[in-house]
N, C-alpha and C positions, 0 to 999 in steps of 0.2 A: 624546576628550568631547566631549560635543554641551549646552552650555547654553539652555535650553527658557525664555527673558525671563517675566514674570510677567506676565497682563494686568491693562491696565487695569481698574480694579471699575469708573468711571463714577460717582463720586460727587462730579463738582463741578467737583473741582481747583480751589479758591479762585473760586468766585463765578460759576460755569460750570451750567448746566444738570443735568448729571447725566444718571443712566442706564443702559441697558446699550450700552453697546459694541461694534462686529464684531467677533465671533469670527474668530481666523486659519483659515486653512485650506490643508492640504497643496495642492498640485496637482493631484490625484486629488479633492478635494473633502470629505475629510474632515477633523472638526475638528481644531485643535494641530498641533504640529511634528509633521514626517512622520520616525520614528527611519527605518523603514526601506519604501521603496515600489519593488514592481518589479514586471519584467512577468511572468508564469508561463502557459504553453502548456498548460492540458484539455486531452487528448486525446479523454476516452468522458464524455458527457453524463449520461452512466447514476452514473459515478464520485460518489464523496464528497472533497472537499478536508480533509486534516489539518494545521492550521496552529497552529504552536506557536509565539510570542515570548516573546521573555526580555528583560527589563535593568535593570540595576542603576541605581537612579539617587541622591540625594544634594541635599541643600538647608542653606542656610547657617540657616535656622529651622527650621518645622513643613514635612510635606509634606500639601499638598494638589492634588492632579492629579488628569483621569483621563485613562485608557488607551482607545484605542480601534483595535480591528482591521477592516478592512473590504475589501471586494473590488471595484473597481469604481466607485470613490463611497460603494458602502453601507456600513453598517454594520453588522457580524456581532455584535459583542460591545461592551461599553463592562466598564471597572472605573475605581470610583472608589475617590479613597483620600481620607481627611479624619482627619489622624494632628499631633493640636497635643501639642507637646513643653512641656516646662517653665518654656522664658523663650527672650528676643530671640534668642540665639544656640544652638540647640538642639543642630546642625547633625545634623540628624536622615538616615535612610539606610535601606534597603532595595533586596530585588529584587521585582518585578513577573512573574509568566511568567503570561501566558494563553494557555489550548492553547481549540481549536474542532474541531470536526466539521461542516463545511459541506455539503448536498448541494444541490443544485437550479439549481447553477451550469451555464450551458453548458459545451460544447465552443469553446473557440477562446483567443482572447489577453486575458490579464485582468490587472491593475495589484491587486497585495496591497499593502494601505496597514495599518503600525502605526503608532500617531500618539502622542502623549499629550500634555496642553493642561493649562500650569501655572496653577496659579487662586490660586497662594499668592502673595499681595501684598507680600509684604515679601523675594524675592529668585530670584534664578535655580533655578532646579529641573534639576544636570545628569543626563544620560545617560554612565554610564560606559561606555571603552571594553569590546569584550567582551559588549555583546547581542551577540543572535543571533534567528535565525526560519529556520523549518524549515518545509519546503510536500509537503506526500508526495499522491499525486492514488492512490485506495485504487478499484482497480478490482473490479468482482463476480469473484468465481470460477466456475469451469463450474457446471452443475449435473447 
């Protein structure tokens, strides 16, 4: 399990100036906390990458987060979740699945990242064991 702490909303906290705070980033430069960050060797420039990221998450209260899927620090897909539940200890839980087909990535070594940014101020978002990522290089067939 990977707990992702909530971000400081920048409200000033007892007399401070408030305003936005710095968004945490993964080592590859995507927003949030890396769930998966791995190197992938793409063989052909003309091929397309099929990436499927899956995570099961839970929260002591609401589910407010954004998930990102990227290559070499560039975001190719983001999915936002904003589920406000009925009370302050709702214990929200859900799976998130992000499929993506990505073309235009050159041949060579690349860093593929799946990250989540917790925006729920009332507690950590926990990514449960069993999260997976699948990367498939789809090459063009002969004509």
